[in-house]
C-alpha positions in Angstrom: 16.2 -23.6 4.4 16.2 -27.1 3.1 15.0 -30.5 4.4 17.8 -32.7 5.8 15.9 -35.5 7.5 12.5 -36.8 8.5 12.3 -39.1 11.5 9.4 -41.0 13.0 9.4 -42.7 16.4 7.2 -45.5 17.5 5.8 -46.0 21.1 8.8 -48.0 22.3 11.4 -45.7 20.9 12.3 -47.3 17.6 13.0 -44.9 14.8 12.7 -44.7 11.0 14.8 -42.0 9.2 14.3 -40.6 5.7 17.3 -38.6 4.7 17.5 -36.1 1.8 20.4 -34.6 -0.2 20.6 -30.8 -0.1 20.6 -28.6 -3.1 19.4 -31.2 -5.7 16.6 -33.4 -6.9 15.5 -36.2 -4.5 13.1 -38.8 -6.0 11.2 -41.1 -3.8 9.5 -43.8 -5.9 7.3 -46.7 -4.8 4.1 -48.5 -4.9 0.8 -47.4 -3.5 0.2 -47.6 0.3 3.9 -47.4 1.1 3.6 -44.1 3.0 5.2 -41.9 0.3 2.6 -39.1 0.4 2.7 -39.0 4.2 6.2 -37.5 4.0 4.7 -34.3 2.7 2.0 -34.1 5.3 4.6 -34.8 8.0 6.7 -31.9 6.8 3.6 -29.7 6.7 2.6 -30.8 10.2 6.1 -30.2 11.7 6.2 -26.7 10.2 3.8 -25.7 13.0 0.3 -26.5 11.7 -2.2 -27.0 14.5 -4.4 -29.3 12.4 -3.2 -32.9 12.5 -2.8 -33.5 8.8 -0.9 -36.8 9.0 -2.9 -40.0 8.4 -4.7 -41.5 11.3 -5.0 -45.1 10.1 -4.1 -48.1 12.2 -0.6 -48.3 10.7 0.1 -44.6 11.5 -1.2 -45.1 15.0 2.1 -46.9 15.7 3.9 -43.5 15.5 4.4 -41.6 18.7 6.4 -38.6 17.4 7.3 -37.0 14.1 10.4 -34.8 13.7 12.1 -33.0 10.8 15.6 -31.5 10.6 16.2 -28.3 8.6 19.5 -27.0 7.3 20.1 -23.3 6.8 22.5 -21.4 4.6 24.7 -20.5 7.6 25.2 -24.2 8.4 22.9 -24.1 11.4 20.3 -26.8 12.0 16.8 -26.8 13.5 14.8 -29.8 14.7 11.0 -29.3 14.8 8.9 -32.2 16.2 5.3 -32.8 16.9 3.7 -35.5 18.9 1.5 -37.8 16.8 -1.8 -36.1 17.5 -4.5 -38.2 19.0 -6.9 -35.4 18.4 -7.6 -33.2 15.4 -5.5 -30.4 16.6 -2.2 -30.0 18.5 -0.6 -26.6 19.4 2.5 -27.9 21.2 5.8 -28.9 19.6 9.5 -29.6 20.1 12.1 -27.0 18.8 15.9 -27.2 19.1 18.6 -25.1 17.5 22.2 -26.0 16.9 25.1 -25.9 14.6 26.2 -28.5 12.0 26.7 -31.1 14.7 23.1 -31.0 15.9 21.6 -34.5 16.0 18.0 -35.7 16.1 16.9 -36.2 19.7 16.7 -39.6 21.2 13.2 -40.9 22.1 13.7 -40.2 25.8 14.7 -36.6 25.0 11.5 -35.7 23.2 9.5 -33.0 24.9 7.1 -30.3 24.1 8.9 -27.0 24.7 7.1 -24.4 22.5 3.8 -23.7 21.0 3.1 -23.8 17.2 3.0 -20.0 16.8 6.4 -19.6 18.5 7.8 -22.4 16.4 6.9 -20.7 13.1 8.1 -17.3 14.4 11.5 -18.6 15.4 12.1 -20.6 12.2 10.7 -17.9 10.0 13.1 -15.4 11.5 16.0 -17.5 10.3 14.9 -17.0 6.6 14.1 -13.3 6.9 10.5 -13.4 8.1 11.0 -11.5 11.4 8.8 -8.5 12.1 7.2 -8.6 8.7 4.0 -6.5 8.8 1.9 -5.5 5.8 -0.6 -2.7 5.9 -4.4 -3.2 6.1 -5.9 -4.6 2.9 -9.0 -3.5 1.0 -11.3 -6.0 2.7 -11.4 -4.4 6.1 -8.7 -6.6 7.8 -6.0 -5.0 9.9 -2.3 -5.2 9.4 -1.2 -8.7 8.4 1.8 -10.4 9.9 3.7 -12.5 7.3 5.5 -15.6 8.6 6.6 -19.1 7.8 3.1 -20.5 7.5 2.4 -18.3 4.4 5.9 -18.9 2.9 5.4 -22.7 3.2 2.4 -22.5 0.9 4.8 -22.0 -2.0 6.8 -25.2 -1.2 4.2 -28.0 -1.0 2.0 -29.6 -3.6 -0.1 -32.6 -2.4 -1.3 -35.1 -5.0 -4.9 -33.8 -5.0 -3.6 -30.2 -5.5 -1.1 -30.7 -8.3 -3.6 -32.3 -10.6 -6.5 -29.9 -10.1 -7.6 -27.0 -12.3 -9.4 -25.1 -9.5 -6.4 -24.3 -7.3 -2.8 -23.6 -7.8 -1.3 -23.4 -4.4 -1.2 -25.6 -1.3 -4.3 -25.3 0.8 -5.7 -22.5 -1.4 -9.3 -23.8 -1.1 -9.2 -23.5 2.7 -10.8 -20.5 4.5 -8.5 -17.6 4.7 -5.7 -19.1 2.8 -6.6 -17.5 -0.6 -6.9 -14.1 1.0 -3.5 -14.5 2.8 -1.8 -15.4 -0.5 -3.4 -12.5 -2.3 -2.4 -10.0 0.4 1.2 -11.3 0.8 2.1 -12.0 -2.8 3.5 -8.5 -3.5 5.7 -8.9 -0.5 7.1 -12.3 -1.6 7.7 -10.8 -5.0 9.6 -7.9 -3.5 7.1 -5.2 -4.7 6.7 -4.0 -1.1 9.0 -4.5 1.9 8.2 -6.1 5.2 8.0 -2.8 7.0 4.9 -1.6 5.1 2.6 -1.4 8.1 5.3 0.3 10.2 5.8 2.8 7.3 2.1 3.4 7.3 2.2 4.2 11.0 5.3 6.3 10.4 3.4 8.2 7.7 0.5 8.9 10.1 3.1 10.2 12.7 4.8 12.3 9.9 1.5 13.8 8.9 0.7 14.7 12.6 4.2 16.3 12.9 3.6 18.2 9.6 0.3 19.5 11.0 2.0 20.7 14.2 4.8 22.3 12.1 2.2 24.1 9.9 0.4 25.3 13.0 3.6 26.5 14.7 4.8 28.3 11.6 1.3 29.8 11.0 1.2 31.2 14.5 4.7 32.6 14.2 3.9 34.2 10.8 0.7 35.6 12.1 2.5 37.1 15.0 5.1 38.6 12.7 2.3 40.1 10.5 0.6 41.5 13.6 3.9 43.0 14.7 4.2 44.6 11.2 0.8 46.2 11.8 2.0 47.4 15.2 5.2 48.8 13.8 3.2 50.5 11.0 1.0 52.1 13.6 4.0 53.2 15.6 5.5 54.8 12.5 2.3 56.9 12.1 2.5 57.9 15.8 6.1 58.8 15.4 5.4 61.0 12.4 2.7 62.8 14.4 5.3 63.9 17.0 8.0 64.8 14.4 9.9 61.5 14.3 10.5 60.2 10.8 11.8 56.8 9.7 13.8 55.8 6.6 11.5 56.1 3.6 13.2 53.4 1.7 12.6 50.8 4.4 8.9 51.9 4.6 8.5 51.5 0.8 10.1 48.0 1.1 7.6 47.0 3.7 10.2 46.5 6.4 8.3 48.4 9.1 10.4 46.9 11.9 13.6 48.1 10.5 12.0 51.5 9.8 11.0 51.7 13.4 14.5 50.7 14.4 15.9 53.6 12.3 14.1 56.0 14.4 16.0 54.8 17.5 19.3 55.0 15.7 18.5 58.5 14.6 17.7 59.4 18.2 21.3 58.7 19.2 22.4 61.7 17.1 19.4 64.0 17.7 19.0 63.9 21.5 21.2 66.9 22.1 19.6 69.0 19.4 16.8 71.5 20.4 13.3 70.9 19.3 12.7 72.6 15.9 10.1 75.4 15.9 7.9 73.8 13.4 7.6 70.4 15.2 4.1 71.2 16.4 3.1 72.3 12.9 4.4 69.1 11.4 2.5 67.1 14.1 -0.7 69.0 13.2 -0.1 68.4 9.5 0.4 64.6 10.2 -2.9 64.5 12.1 -4.7 66.3 9.3 -3.2 63.9 6.8 -4.3 60.9 8.9 -7.8 62.4 9.1 -8.0 62.9 5.4 -6.7 59.4 4.8 -9.3 58.0 7.1 -12.1 59.9 5.3 -10.8 58.6 1.9 -10.6 55.0 3.1 -14.2 55.2 4.5 -15.5 56.6 1.2 -13.6 53.8 -0.7 -15.0 51.2 1.7 -18.6 52.4 1.1 -18.1 52.2 -2.7 -16.6 48.8 -2.5 -19.4 47.5 -0.4 -22.0 49.0 -2.7 -20.2 47.5 -5.7 -20.1 44.1 -4.1 -23.9 44.3 -3.3 -24.6 45.2 -6.9 -22.6 42.3 -8.3 -24.2 39.9 -5.9 -27.7 41.2 -7.0 -26.7 40.7 -10.7 -25.4 37.2 -10.0 -28.6 36.3 -8.2 -30.7 37.6 -11.1 -28.5 35.7 -13.6 -29.1 32.5 -11.6 -32.8 32.9 -11.8 -32.7 33.8 -15.5 -30.4 30.8 -16.2 -32.9 28.6 -14.4 -35.8 29.9 -16.4 -33.9 29.4 -19.7 -32.9 25.9 -18.6 -36.6 25.0 -17.9 -37.6 26.3 -21.3 -34.8 24.4 -23.1 -35.9 21.3 -21.2 -39.5 21.6 -22.4 -38.5 22.3 -26.0 -35.9 19.5 -26.2 -38.9 17.1 -26.3 -39.4 18.0 -30.0 -36.6 15.7 -30.8 -39.1 12.9 -30.3 -41.4 14.3 -33.1 -41.6 12.4 -36.4 -39.5 13.6 -39.2 -42.1 14.7 -41.7 -43.0 17.9 -43.5 -45.7 19.9 -41.8 -47.1 23.4 -41.9 -48.7 25.6 -39.2 -52.1 24.0 -39.8 -50.9 20.4 -39.4 -50.1 18.7 -36.1 -46.4 17.9 -36.1 -47.0 14.7 -34.0 -50.0 13.0 -35.8 -50.1 15.0 -39.1 -53.8 15.7 -38.6 -55.4 19.1 -39.6 -55.6 21.6 -36.8 -58.5 24.0 -36.3 -56.1 26.9 -35.6 -52.6 27.8 -36.8 -49.8 26.5 -34.6 -46.0 26.7 -34.5 -44.2 24.3 -36.9 -41.4 21.9 -35.9 -38.8 24.2 -37.6 -40.0 27.2 -35.6 -39.7 25.2 -32.4 -36.2 24.1 -33.3 -35.2 27.7 -34.1 -36.6 28.9 -30.7 -34.7 26.0 -29.0 -31.4 27.2 -30.7 -32.0 30.8 -29.5 -32.6 29.7 -25.9 -29.5 27.5 -25.9 -27.3 30.4 -27.1 -28.7 32.7 -24.4 -28.1 30.0 -21.8 -24.5 29.6 -23.0 -23.9 33.4 -22.8 -25.2 33.5 -19.2 -23.1 30.5 -18.2 -20.0 32.2 -19.7 -20.6 35.4 -17.7 -21.2 33.6 -14.3 -17.6 32.6 -13.6 -16.4 36.2 -14.2 -19.1 37.4 -11.8 -17.8 35.0 -9.1 -14.2 36.2 -9.7 -15.3 39.8 -9.4 -17.0 39.1 -6.0 -13.9 37.4 -4.8 -11.7 40.4 -5.8 -14.0 43.0 -4.3 -14.3 41.0 -1.0 -10.5 40.8 -0.7 -10.2 44.6 -1.4 -12.8 45.3 1.3 -10.7 43.4 3.8 -7.6 45.4 2.8 -9.4 48.7 3.1 -10.7 47.8 6.6 -7.2 46.8 7.7 -5.8 50.1 6.4 -8.7 52.0 8.0 -8.0 50.4 11.4 -4.3 51.1 11.1 -4.9 54.8 10.2 -7.4 55.1 13.1 -4.9 53.7 15.6 -2.3 56.2 14.3 -4.7 59.1 14.7 -5.5 58.0 18.2 -1.9 57.8 19.1 -1.3 61.2 17.6 -4.1 62.6 19.6 -2.7 61.1 22.8 0.7 62.5 22.0 -0.8 65.9 21.4 -1.9 66.1 25.1 -5.3 64.4 25.2 -4.0 61.4 27.1 -0.2 61.9 27.3 2.5 64.4 27.7 2.2 67.9 26.1 5.8 68.8 25.6 7.0 67.7 22.1 10.3 66.5 23.4 8.6 64.4 26.1 6.2 63.1 23.4 9.0 62.0 21.2 10.8 60.3 24.1 7.5 58.5 25.0 7.1 57.2 21.4 10.7 56.1 21.2 10.3 54.3 24.5 7.3 52.4 23.1 9.2 51.5 19.9 12.1 50.2 22.0 9.9 48.1 24.2 8.0 46.6 21.3 11.2 45.8 19.5 12.6 44.0 22.5 9.5 41.9 22.8 9.8 40.9 19.2 13.3 39.6 19.4 12.2 36.1 20.3 10.5 35.7 17.0 12.8 37.4 14.6 13.6 36.4 11.0 16.0 33.7 12.0 13.4 32.0 14.1 10.9 32.1 11.2 13.5 30.6 8.9 14.1 27.8 11.4 10.4 27.1 11.6 10.0 27.1 7.8 12.9 24.7 7.6 11.3 22.3 10.1 8.0 22.5 8.2 9.7 21.7 4.9 11.5 18.7 6.5 8.2 17.4 7.8 6.7 17.9 4.4 9.5 16.1 2.6 9.2 13.1 5.0 5.4 12.9 4.3 6.1 13.0 0.5 8.8 10.3 0.7 6.6 7.9 2.7 3.6 8.7 0.5 5.7 7.7 -2.5 6.9 4.5 -0.9 3.4 3.5 0.0 1.8 4.6 -3.3 -0.7 1.9 -4.4 0.2 2.9 -8.0 3.9 2.2 -7.4 3.0 -1.1 -5.7 0.9 -2.2 -8.7 3.6 -1.2 -11.2 6.3 -3.0 -9.2 4.1 -6.1 -8.9 3.2 -6.1 -12.5 6.8 -5.8 -13.6 7.8 -8.8 -11.5 4.9 -10.9 -12.6 5.9 -10.2 -16.2 9.3 -11.7 -15.5 7.8 -14.7 -13.8 5.4 -15.1 -16.8 8.4 -15.5 -19.1 9.7 -18.3 -16.8 6.3 -20.0 -16.8 6.2 -19.9 -20.6 9.7 -21.6 -20.8 8.8 -24.4 -18.5 5.3 -25.0 -19.9 6.7 -25.3 -23.4 9.2 -27.9 -22.1 6.3 -29.7 -20.4 4.3 -29.6 -23.7 1.3 -27.9 -22.0 -1.5 -26.9 -24.3 -1.3 -23.3 -25.6 2.2 -22.9 -24.1 3.3 -21.0 -27.2 0.9 -18.2 -26.2 1.7 -15.5 -23.6 1.1 -17.0 -20.2 0.9 -15.2 -16.8 0.3 -15.7 -13.1 -2.9 -14.0 -11.9 -2.3 -13.3 -8.2 -5.9 -12.0 -7.6 -7.6 -15.2 -8.9 -4.5 -17.3 -8.0 -4.4 -19.1 -11.2 -2.6 -19.4 -14.5 -3.9 -17.3 -17.4 -3.1 -17.9 -21.1 -3.8 -14.9 -23.4 -5.3 -16.2 -26.6 -6.3 -14.0 -29.5 -10.0 -14.3 -28.5 -9.3 -13.4 -24.9 -7.8 -14.8 -21.6 -8.2 -18.5 -20.7 -7.7 -19.5 -17.1 -6.5 -22.8 -15.9 -10.1 -23.9 -15.4 -10.6 -23.4 -19.1 -8.2 -26.2 -20.1 -9.1 -29.8 -20.4 -6.8 -32.8 -19.6 -5.2 -33.4 -16.2 -1.8 -33.4 -18.0 -2.2 -29.7 -18.8 -3.2 -28.9 -15.2 -0.1 -30.8 -13.8 2.1 -29.1 -16.4 1.1 -25.6 -15.6 1.2 -26.4 -11.8 4.8 -27.5 -12.1 5.8 -24.7 -14.5 4.3 -22.1 -12.1 6.1 -23.4 -9.0 9.4 -23.8 -10.8 9.1 -20.3 -12.2 8.3 -18.9 -8.7 11.2 -20.6 -7.0 13.5 -19.5 -9.8 12.5 -16.0 -9.1 12.7 -16.4 -5.3 16.2 -17.7 -5.5 17.4 -15.0 -7.9 15.9 -12.2 -5.9 16.8 -13.8 -2.5 13.2 -13.7 -1.3 12.4 -15.1 2.2 10.9 -18.4 1.0 12.3 -21.9 2.0 14.6 -23.3 -0.6 12.7 -26.6 -1.1 9.8 -27.8 -3.2 7.9 -31.0 -2.6 5.7 -32.4 -5.4 3.5 -35.4 -4.7 2.4 -37.8 -7.5 2.8 -35.4 -10.5 2.5 -38.4 -12.9 -1.0 -39.3 -11.8 -2.7 -37.4 -14.6 -0.9 -39.7 -17.1 -1.6 -43.1 -15.7 -2.8 -45.0 -12.6 -0.7 -47.4 -10.7 3.0 -48.1 -11.2 5.0 -47.3 -14.3 8.1 -49.2 -15.1 10.1 -49.3 -18.2 9.0 -52.2 -20.5 11.2 -55.2 -21.1 12.3 -54.1 -24.5 13.0 -50.5 -23.3 10.2 -48.9 -25.3 7.9 -46.8 -23.1 4.5 -45.6 -24.3 3.6 -42.0 -25.1 2.4 -41.3 -21.6 5.5 -42.8 -20.1 7.6 -40.6 -22.3 5.7 -37.5 -21.2 6.3 -38.4 -17.5 9.9 -39.0 -18.2 10.2 -35.6 -19.9 8.5 -34.0 -16.9 11.0 -35.5 -14.5 13.8 -34.4 -16.8 12.5 -30.8 -16.7 12.5 -30.8 -12.9 16.0 -32.4 -12.9 17.3 -29.7 -15.2 15.8 -27.1 -12.9 17.5 -28.6 -9.9 20.8 -28.8 -11.7 20.5 -25.2 -12.8 20.1 -24.2 -9.1 22.5 -26.8 -7.7 23.3 -26.2 -4.0 20.7 -23.5 -3.5 17.4 -25.3 -4.3 16.1 -28.7 -3.2 13.3 -30.5 -5.1 11.6 -33.6 -3.7 9.4 -35.6 -6.1 7.3 -38.4 -4.7 5.8 -40.7 -7.4 5.1 -44.2 -8.7 7.3 -43.7 -11.7 10.5 -45.7 -12.0 13.0 -45.6 -14.9 16.2 -47.3 -15.6 17.9 -44.2 -17.0 21.1 -43.3 -15.2 20.1 -39.6 -14.7 16.9 -40.9 -13.0 18.4 -43.7 -10.8 21.2 -41.4 -9.6 18.5 -39.1 -8.2 16.4 -41.7 -6.6 16.7 -41.4 -2.8 14.4 -44.2 -1.9 12.8 -47.0 -3.9 9.8 -48.5 -2.1 8.7 -51.0 -4.8 9.9 -54.3 -3.3 8.5 -54.3 0.2 10.2 -51.2 1.5 7.9 -48.6 3.0 7.9 -45.7 5.5 6.6 -47.6 8.5 8.2 -51.1 9.0 5.8 -54.0 9.2 7.4 -54.9 12.6 5.7 -51.8 14.1 2.2 -53.2 13.6 2.3 -54.7 17.1 2.5 -51.2 18.6 -0.6 -50.0 16.9 -3.2 -48.6 19.4 -6.0 -51.2 19.8 -8.6 -49.1 21.5 -9.7 -45.6 22.5 -8.6 -46.3 26.1 -5.0 -46.2 24.9 -5.6 -42.6 23.7 -5.9 -41.4 27.3 -2.5 -42.8 28.3 0.2 -40.2 29.0 2.7 -39.7 26.3 6.1 -41.2 26.9 8.8 -38.5 26.7 
């Protein structure tokens, strides 16, 4: 996006065009009060600013409309126009799109067809600033939209901005602008992408999906564990009626497969008569279950008693530790005592004789050491006590589960024996096999394959959260930002040395938090405000903006490819500067010449892709300078022709007249 033309219209339809060459240095030189500086404010105004930044003097009241034409990399053109604001704000504008043949509109074609916000959105989208949303910052603001208005801040330097030490960027001192620059700098450097806020929302969605996957998997695993308990109980019931499962499967903990083995065995055993000892085996199984239950209850009581004992000991240790700590605290005050020899009959504080024998400082120190050792021993034991409580509590839970399972098996065996169920052993076995078959069928919907699928879904959700977390990591953003700023710092150093700025031989960097230049001296950092001389301020301003645009071009960042510098020579002299008759310019003139040369070399190094517009009083006869002069307004030429004076608004009553369109 480069500037092709500026056009102004007066109230009767006369026009004045200021054309620019694309992809090179354009110099506009001229005397004061020729309207040079107004070119920058016109461009700023036509980029969609609501504030009427253009001059409002009598001469500028002759202007009815401002318009600019932009050229884009694909050859397309955009015309953006604003009515010459009669108030301090104006939110309406003209916007037209077209190809290489698009022309500036005639006066009778001017119309307001868009608001300023839409103008910025539509032009910004053409340079890659469409749907750019950054996440909320650290100052409580919500997600920030990045558009053309922010990108343009890197492209304009008014004359009061380029020679100041307090600000570095266009409009930086205005409310909200500094914060906008600080928030968006990492994006313009490429340290974060434009979808940061959307990624943050995607991360929130991914975390919600992960929680749902965790819950679903947890329920499925709990159901599987509960079924294992059911199958373990069924195996006990089966043993009580003379049905035995595969021992290897039981030892492996695959109770479902073990229960299934009983059904398989039944296919080959149904025609066999019941063995005579089936009832005996069933009675033996019940006795075994009863003995197992008694043993589990005894173990449970011992575990509970042990846990109570450990808890009582831990409580006593806590009280003992507190007592020791209190004594240590009281004795630590002896560190305040004077360091002098004393005996038991001498006060260790004032060295006066005591009526009765008292402890010496050495004895107090010895007692303090003993207490500290005791306290350390107690503190070493306490973590082991806590671990013991945790282990015993977990064992109690296991015993209770085993006891509940054994009780259920005994109840089932009792029912199978005739208390609540059939009395015939064959019928009892058929009854148990039927229960196993029914429970196996109900468990088919949540088999191992389903658990594997749920685990895979949970892992996919987990990986998505991890990936988005890594992309949005503040540490990663800081590292990426710092890396890019280091590269830009080397560019600033190159240009500042060419511009002969003070301390340019030292490491120099761009501080995007303070929005200033910092030079690292041996005694510490020096910000731009710490330098004297306006020449240094101008030099570092130019160096910083050339470095940034060099980086933006190389990294193809979404920033317009033009830079307007207004009056960079003002720090060196006031008024016009022309080469002397004998061709010998003074020292300041040479420094200004060198400054123009640095910018010219920058433009040449980026020929075709970067446009620089310098507005200044300076005028030299060198061929390299004159070949880059687009307009010379030294000999009566100016932005607004003198013939337009007759169209100046004479009174406020004219302000209420409808705008011609």
